[in-house]
N, CA, C and O atoms as a CHARMM CRD file, in Angstrom:
* protein
*
  232
    1    1 MET  N      4.38100  -1.41000  11.54500 PROA 1      0.00000
    2    1 MET  CA     4.83900  -0.50000  12.57500 PROA 1      0.00000
    3    1 MET  C      6.36900  -0.53200  12.62100 PROA 1      0.00000
    4    1 MET  O      7.01300  -1.53100  12.30100 PROA 1      0.00000
    5    2 LYS  N      6.91200   0.61300  13.03500 PROA 2      0.00000
    6    2 LYS  CA     8.36800   0.75700  13.13200 PROA 2      0.00000
    7    2 LYS  C      8.70200   1.24500  14.53400 PROA 2      0.00000
    8    2 LYS  O      7.87500   1.88100  15.18800 PROA 2      0.00000
    9    3 SER  N      9.91800   0.94600  14.99800 PROA 3      0.00000
   10    3 SER  CA    10.33800   1.42400  16.31000 PROA 3      0.00000
   11    3 SER  C     11.73200   2.03000  16.21800 PROA 3      0.00000
   12    3 SER  O     12.54200   1.67600  15.36100 PROA 3      0.00000
   13    4 PHE  N     11.97500   2.95600  17.13700 PROA 4      0.00000
   14    4 PHE  CA    13.28500   3.59500  17.23000 PROA 4      0.00000
   15    4 PHE  C     13.56400   3.90700  18.69100 PROA 4      0.00000
   16    4 PHE  O     12.69500   4.40500  19.40600 PROA 4      0.00000
   17    5 ALA  N     14.77100   3.61300  19.12500 PROA 5      0.00000
   18    5 ALA  CA    15.23400   3.94300  20.46500 PROA 5      0.00000
   19    5 ALA  C     16.36700   4.94700  20.33600 PROA 5      0.00000
   20    5 ALA  O     17.38700   4.66000  19.71000 PROA 5      0.00000
   21    6 CYS  N     16.19300   6.11400  20.92100 PROA 6      0.00000
   22    6 CYS  CA    17.21100   7.16500  20.82800 PROA 6      0.00000
   23    6 CYS  C     18.55400   6.67900  21.35600 PROA 6      0.00000
   24    6 CYS  O     19.60300   7.06700  20.84200 PROA 6      0.00000
   25    7 GLY  N     18.52400   5.83500  22.37600 PROA 7      0.00000
   26    7 GLY  CA    19.75400   5.31300  22.95200 PROA 7      0.00000
   27    7 GLY  C     20.61000   4.52300  21.96800 PROA 7      0.00000
   28    7 GLY  O     21.79700   4.31400  22.21500 PROA 7      0.00000
   29    8 ASP  N     20.02400   4.08100  20.85500 PROA 8      0.00000
   30    8 ASP  CA    20.81000   3.40300  19.82000 PROA 8      0.00000
   31    8 ASP  C     21.72000   4.38100  19.08500 PROA 8      0.00000
   32    8 ASP  O     22.69500   3.97600  18.45300 PROA 8      0.00000
   33    9 VAL  N     21.39500   5.67200  19.17000 PROA 9      0.00000
   34    9 VAL  CA    22.18200   6.70900  18.49700 PROA 9      0.00000
   35    9 VAL  C     22.85800   7.62100  19.52000 PROA 9      0.00000
   36    9 VAL  O     23.99900   8.04000  19.32200 PROA 9      0.00000
   37   10 VAL  N     22.16300   7.92500  20.60300 PROA 10     0.00000
   38   10 VAL  CA    22.68900   8.78200  21.67500 PROA 10     0.00000
   39   10 VAL  C     22.74500   7.93100  22.94800 PROA 10     0.00000
   40   10 VAL  O     21.73000   7.76300  23.62400 PROA 10     0.00000
   41   11 PRO  N     23.91600   7.39800  23.27300 PROA 11     0.00000
   42   11 PRO  CA    24.02600   6.52700  24.44400 PROA 11     0.00000
   43   11 PRO  C     23.48100   7.19700  25.70600 PROA 11     0.00000
   44   11 PRO  O     23.75700   8.36400  25.98700 PROA 11     0.00000
   45   12 GLY  N     22.70000   6.41900  26.45300 PROA 12     0.00000
   46   12 GLY  CA    22.14800   6.90100  27.70100 PROA 12     0.00000
   47   12 GLY  C     20.75700   7.49500  27.60300 PROA 12     0.00000
   48   12 GLY  O     20.09900   7.67900  28.62700 PROA 12     0.00000
   49   13 CYS  N     20.29100   7.80000  26.40200 PROA 13     0.00000
   50   13 CYS  CA    18.95200   8.35400  26.24100 PROA 13     0.00000
   51   13 CYS  C     17.94400   7.20200  26.26100 PROA 13     0.00000
   52   13 CYS  O     18.13000   6.18900  25.58800 PROA 13     0.00000
   53   14 GLU  N     16.89200   7.37100  27.03100 PROA 14     0.00000
   54   14 GLU  CA    15.89900   6.31400  27.21700 PROA 14     0.00000
   55   14 GLU  C     14.66900   6.45600  26.31700 PROA 14     0.00000
   56   14 GLU  O     13.78700   5.59800  26.35200 PROA 14     0.00000
   57   15 ALA  N     14.59300   7.51700  25.51400 PROA 15     0.00000
   58   15 ALA  CA    13.40100   7.78000  24.69600 PROA 15     0.00000
   59   15 ALA  C     13.23300   6.70200  23.62800 PROA 15     0.00000
   60   15 ALA  O     14.20000   6.23400  23.02700 PROA 15     0.00000
   61   16 ARG  N     11.95400   6.31900  23.40800 PROA 16     0.00000
   62   16 ARG  CA    11.61500   5.30300  22.40200 PROA 16     0.00000
   63   16 ARG  C     10.32000   5.70700  21.71300 PROA 16     0.00000
   64   16 ARG  O      9.46400   6.36100  22.30900 PROA 16     0.00000
   65   17 TRP  N     10.18600   5.31400  20.45600 PROA 17     0.00000
   66   17 TRP  CA     8.96300   5.58300  19.69200 PROA 17     0.00000
   67   17 TRP  C      8.55900   4.34800  18.91200 PROA 17     0.00000
   68   17 TRP  O      9.40200   3.55900  18.48700 PROA 17     0.00000
   69   18 VAL  N      7.26700   4.19200  18.73200 PROA 18     0.00000
   70   18 VAL  CA     6.69900   3.19900  17.83200 PROA 18     0.00000
   71   18 VAL  C      5.68300   3.96400  16.99200 PROA 18     0.00000
   72   18 VAL  O      4.72200   4.52200  17.52000 PROA 18     0.00000
   73   19 CYS  N      5.90300   3.98400  15.68200 PROA 19     0.00000
   74   19 CYS  CA     5.04600   4.73500  14.75900 PROA 19     0.00000
   75   19 CYS  C      4.76300   3.87400  13.53400 PROA 19     0.00000
   76   19 CYS  O      5.35600   2.81000  13.35400 PROA 19     0.00000
   77   20 SER  N      3.85700   4.34700  12.70700 PROA 20     0.00000
   78   20 SER  CA     3.49200   3.59900  11.49700 PROA 20     0.00000
   79   20 SER  C      4.56900   3.63900  10.42200 PROA 20     0.00000
   80   20 SER  O      4.76500   2.66500   9.69600 PROA 20     0.00000
   81   21 THR  N      5.27800   4.78600  10.32000 PROA 21     0.00000
   82   21 THR  CA     6.25100   4.95300   9.23600 PROA 21     0.00000
   83   21 THR  C      7.55100   5.55700   9.75100 PROA 21     0.00000
   84   21 THR  O      7.60600   6.11700  10.84600 PROA 21     0.00000
   85   22 ASP  N      8.59300   5.43100   8.93600 PROA 22     0.00000
   86   22 ASP  CA     9.86900   6.07000   9.24400 PROA 22     0.00000
   87   22 ASP  C      9.68400   7.58200   9.36500 PROA 22     0.00000
   88   22 ASP  O     10.25000   8.21100  10.25900 PROA 22     0.00000
   89   23 ASP  N      8.89300   8.15800   8.46800 PROA 23     0.00000
   90   23 ASP  CA     8.69000   9.61000   8.48700 PROA 23     0.00000
   91   23 ASP  C      8.05600  10.07700   9.79300 PROA 23     0.00000
   92   23 ASP  O      8.43100  11.12200  10.32400 PROA 23     0.00000
   93   24 GLU  N      7.10000   9.31200  10.31300 PROA 24     0.00000
   94   24 GLU  CA     6.48100   9.67800  11.59100 PROA 24     0.00000
   95   24 GLU  C      7.51500   9.63100  12.70800 PROA 24     0.00000
   96   24 GLU  O      7.52700  10.49600  13.58300 PROA 24     0.00000
   97   25 ILE  N      8.37000   8.63800  12.67900 PROA 25     0.00000
   98   25 ILE  CA     9.43300   8.55400  13.68200 PROA 25     0.00000
   99   25 ILE  C     10.35500   9.75400  13.56200 PROA 25     0.00000
  100   25 ILE  O     10.72000  10.35100  14.57500 PROA 25     0.00000
  101   26 LEU  N     10.74100  10.12100  12.34000 PROA 26     0.00000
  102   26 LEU  CA    11.65400  11.24600  12.15500 PROA 26     0.00000
  103   26 LEU  C     11.06900  12.55400  12.67600 PROA 26     0.00000
  104   26 LEU  O     11.80200  13.37500  13.22700 PROA 26     0.00000
  105   27 VAL  N      9.76900  12.76400  12.51600 PROA 27     0.00000
  106   27 VAL  CA     9.13000  13.96400  13.05700 PROA 27     0.00000
  107   27 VAL  C      9.26100  13.97000  14.57900 PROA 27     0.00000
  108   27 VAL  O      9.62500  14.98700  15.16900 PROA 27     0.00000
  109   28 GLN  N      8.96700  12.84800  15.20400 PROA 28     0.00000
  110   28 GLN  CA     9.05700  12.74300  16.66400 PROA 28     0.00000
  111   28 GLN  C     10.50300  12.90600  17.15000 PROA 28     0.00000
  112   28 GLN  O     10.75900  13.57200  18.15300 PROA 28     0.00000
  113   29 VAL  N     11.42400  12.30000  16.43800 PROA 29     0.00000
  114   29 VAL  CA    12.83700  12.38700  16.80900 PROA 29     0.00000
  115   29 VAL  C     13.34600  13.82100  16.65400 PROA 29     0.00000
  116   29 VAL  O     14.13100  14.29400  17.47600 PROA 29     0.00000
  117   30 GLY  N     12.90600  14.50400  15.61400 PROA 30     0.00000
  118   30 GLY  CA    13.31700  15.90000  15.42000 PROA 30     0.00000
  119   30 GLY  C     12.87700  16.77400  16.58600 PROA 30     0.00000
  120   30 GLY  O     13.65400  17.58700  17.08800 PROA 30     0.00000
  121   31 ALA  N     11.63500  16.60600  17.01600 PROA 31     0.00000
  122   31 ALA  CA    11.12300  17.38500  18.15100 PROA 31     0.00000
  123   31 ALA  C     11.88600  17.01200  19.42800 PROA 31     0.00000
  124   31 ALA  O     12.22900  17.88700  20.22300 PROA 31     0.00000
  125   32 HSD  N     12.14500  15.73800  19.62200 PROA 32     0.00000
  126   32 HSD  CA    12.88500  15.26400  20.79400 PROA 32     0.00000
  127   32 HSD  C     14.32100  15.81000  20.77900 PROA 32     0.00000
  128   32 HSD  O     14.82300  16.26700  21.80600 PROA 32     0.00000
  129   33 ALA  N     14.97000  15.76000  19.62500 PROA 33     0.00000
  130   33 ALA  CA    16.35100  16.23400  19.51600 PROA 33     0.00000
  131   33 ALA  C     16.45400  17.71100  19.88800 PROA 33     0.00000
  132   33 ALA  O     17.42500  18.13400  20.51400 PROA 33     0.00000
  133   34 ALA  N     15.45100  18.48800  19.50000 PROA 34     0.00000
  134   34 ALA  CA    15.45500  19.91900  19.82700 PROA 34     0.00000
  135   34 ALA  C     15.19100  20.14700  21.30900 PROA 34     0.00000
  136   34 ALA  O     15.91700  20.89700  21.96200 PROA 34     0.00000
  137   35 SER  N     14.14900  19.50200  21.84700 PROA 35     0.00000
  138   35 SER  CA    13.74700  19.79200  23.22600 PROA 35     0.00000
  139   35 SER  C     14.65400  19.15700  24.27500 PROA 35     0.00000
  140   35 SER  O     14.88800  19.75200  25.32700 PROA 35     0.00000
  141   36 VAL  N     15.16900  17.95600  24.00400 PROA 36     0.00000
  142   36 VAL  CA    15.95300  17.24300  25.00900 PROA 36     0.00000
  143   36 VAL  C     17.45700  17.38000  24.77800 PROA 36     0.00000
  144   36 VAL  O     18.22300  17.55300  25.72600 PROA 36     0.00000
  145   37 HSD  N     17.87300  17.30200  23.51800 PROA 37     0.00000
  146   37 HSD  CA    19.30400  17.31500  23.21600 PROA 37     0.00000
  147   37 HSD  C     19.80900  18.66700  22.71700 PROA 37     0.00000
  148   37 HSD  O     21.00700  18.82500  22.48300 PROA 37     0.00000
  149   38 GLY  N     18.91100  19.64900  22.54900 PROA 38     0.00000
  150   38 GLY  CA    19.31400  20.99900  22.16900 PROA 38     0.00000
  151   38 GLY  C     19.75900  21.16300  20.73000 PROA 38     0.00000
  152   38 GLY  O     20.44200  22.13200  20.39800 PROA 38     0.00000
  153   39 LEU  N     19.37900  20.22700  19.87000 PROA 39     0.00000
  154   39 LEU  CA    19.76700  20.32200  18.45800 PROA 39     0.00000
  155   39 LEU  C     18.71400  21.10400  17.67700 PROA 39     0.00000
  156   39 LEU  O     17.54900  20.70700  17.63200 PROA 39     0.00000
  157   40 THR  N     19.11900  22.21000  17.06600 PROA 40     0.00000
  158   40 THR  CA    18.18000  22.98200  16.26300 PROA 40     0.00000
  159   40 THR  C     18.12600  22.47800  14.83100 PROA 40     0.00000
  160   40 THR  O     17.14500  22.70500  14.12200 PROA 40     0.00000
  161   41 GLU  N     19.17900  21.79600  14.40800 PROA 41     0.00000
  162   41 GLU  CA    19.21800  21.17400  13.07900 PROA 41     0.00000
  163   41 GLU  C     19.74600  19.75100  13.24200 PROA 41     0.00000
  164   41 GLU  O     20.57500  19.47100  14.10800 PROA 41     0.00000
  165   42 LEU  N     19.24400  18.86200  12.38900 PROA 42     0.00000
  166   42 LEU  CA    19.73200  17.48000  12.41600 PROA 42     0.00000
  167   42 LEU  C     20.72800  17.28400  11.27200 PROA 42     0.00000
  168   42 LEU  O     20.34400  17.31900  10.10300 PROA 42     0.00000
  169   43 PRO  N     21.99900  17.07800  11.60200 PROA 43     0.00000
  170   43 PRO  CA    22.99000  16.83800  10.54900 PROA 43     0.00000
  171   43 PRO  C     22.63500  15.58700   9.74600 PROA 43     0.00000
  172   43 PRO  O     22.03500  14.65100  10.27500 PROA 43     0.00000
  173   44 ALA  N     23.00600  15.57800   8.48500 PROA 44     0.00000
  174   44 ALA  CA    22.68600  14.46300   7.58800 PROA 44     0.00000
  175   44 ALA  C     23.18000  13.13100   8.14200 PROA 44     0.00000
  176   44 ALA  O     22.49400  12.11700   8.01600 PROA 44     0.00000
  177   45 GLU  N     24.36100  13.12200   8.75300 PROA 45     0.00000
  178   45 GLU  CA    24.88900  11.86200   9.29000 PROA 45     0.00000
  179   45 GLU  C     24.06100  11.37100  10.48200 PROA 45     0.00000
  180   45 GLU  O     23.95200  10.16400  10.69700 PROA 45     0.00000
  181   46 LEU  N     23.48500  12.27900  11.24700 PROA 46     0.00000
  182   46 LEU  CA    22.60900  11.87500  12.34300 PROA 46     0.00000
  183   46 LEU  C     21.30900  11.28700  11.81100 PROA 46     0.00000
  184   46 LEU  O     20.82300  10.27800  12.32300 PROA 46     0.00000
  185   47 VAL  N     20.75000  11.91500  10.78800 PROA 47     0.00000
  186   47 VAL  CA    19.52500  11.39500  10.16100 PROA 47     0.00000
  187   47 VAL  C     19.79400  10.00100   9.60300 PROA 47     0.00000
  188   47 VAL  O     18.95700   9.10800   9.73500 PROA 47     0.00000
  189   48 ALA  N     20.95800   9.81200   8.98000 PROA 48     0.00000
  190   48 ALA  CA    21.31400   8.49100   8.44300 PROA 48     0.00000
  191   48 ALA  C     21.42700   7.46400   9.56900 PROA 48     0.00000
  192   48 ALA  O     20.98900   6.32400   9.41100 PROA 48     0.00000
  193   49 SER  N     22.00500   7.85500  10.69400 PROA 49     0.00000
  194   49 SER  CA    22.11700   6.94500  11.83400 PROA 49     0.00000
  195   49 SER  C     20.74800   6.57200  12.37800 PROA 49     0.00000
  196   49 SER  O     20.51200   5.42300  12.75100 PROA 49     0.00000
  197   50 VAL  N     19.84500   7.55000  12.42300 PROA 50     0.00000
  198   50 VAL  CA    18.48400   7.27400  12.89100 PROA 50     0.00000
  199   50 VAL  C     17.80600   6.28600  11.95000 PROA 50     0.00000
  200   50 VAL  O     17.19700   5.31400  12.39700 PROA 50     0.00000
  201   51 HSD  N     17.91200   6.53800  10.63700 PROA 51     0.00000
  202   51 HSD  CA    17.29900   5.61900   9.65900 PROA 51     0.00000
  203   51 HSD  C     17.79800   4.18600   9.85300 PROA 51     0.00000
  204   51 HSD  O     17.01200   3.23900   9.80200 PROA 51     0.00000
  205   52 LYS  N     19.10600   4.03100  10.07600 PROA 52     0.00000
  206   52 LYS  CA    19.68000   2.69800  10.25000 PROA 52     0.00000
  207   52 LYS  C     19.17600   2.02400  11.51500 PROA 52     0.00000
  208   52 LYS  O     19.12100   0.79600  11.58900 PROA 52     0.00000
  209   53 ALA  N     18.80200   2.83200  12.52400 PROA 53     0.00000
  210   53 ALA  CA    18.39200   2.27400  13.81800 PROA 53     0.00000
  211   53 ALA  C     16.87300   2.05700  13.92100 PROA 53     0.00000
  212   53 ALA  O     16.38700   1.58400  14.94800 PROA 53     0.00000
  213   54 ILE  N     16.13100   2.39600  12.87100 PROA 54     0.00000
  214   54 ILE  CA    14.68400   2.14200  12.86000 PROA 54     0.00000
  215   54 ILE  C     14.47500   0.68000  12.47800 PROA 54     0.00000
  216   54 ILE  O     15.02300   0.19100  11.49000 PROA 54     0.00000
  217   55 HSD  N     13.66800  -0.00300  13.28700 PROA 55     0.00000
  218   55 HSD  CA    13.43200  -1.42800  13.06000 PROA 55     0.00000
  219   55 HSD  C     11.93300  -1.72200  12.96700 PROA 55     0.00000
  220   55 HSD  O     11.12700  -1.04500  13.60500 PROA 55     0.00000
  221   56 PRO  N     11.56400  -2.72100  12.18400 PROA 56     0.00000
  222   56 PRO  CA    10.15500  -3.14600  12.17500 PROA 56     0.00000
  223   56 PRO  C      9.77200  -3.74100  13.52500 PROA 56     0.00000
  224   56 PRO  O     10.58300  -4.40600  14.16900 PROA 56     0.00000
  225   57 VAL  N      8.55700  -3.50400  13.94100 PROA 57     0.00000
  226   57 VAL  CA     8.04400  -4.08500  15.17800 PROA 57     0.00000
  227   57 VAL  C      7.52900  -5.47600  14.84400 PROA 57     0.00000
  228   57 VAL  O      6.72100  -5.64700  13.93100 PROA 57     0.00000
  229   58 SER  N      7.99700  -6.45900  15.58300 PROA 58     0.00000
  230   58 SER  CA     7.59200  -7.84000  15.28700 PROA 58     0.00000
  231   58 SER  C      6.41000  -8.26800  16.12500 PROA 58     0.00000
  232   58 SER  O      5.94300  -9.40000  16.00100 PROA 58     0.00000
């Protein structure tokens, strides 16, 4: 399992996900970025930041 906290990339955001894979997290983050943060596209540097902030669940 993997986890991601949006606040690690967007300070102040409380959203968190726990999914089986990085790809599942990215799908959830993409939908969240559009609905909550108003992003219609995810810039490559943002995707890279998200990847770096995904951690294994211990």
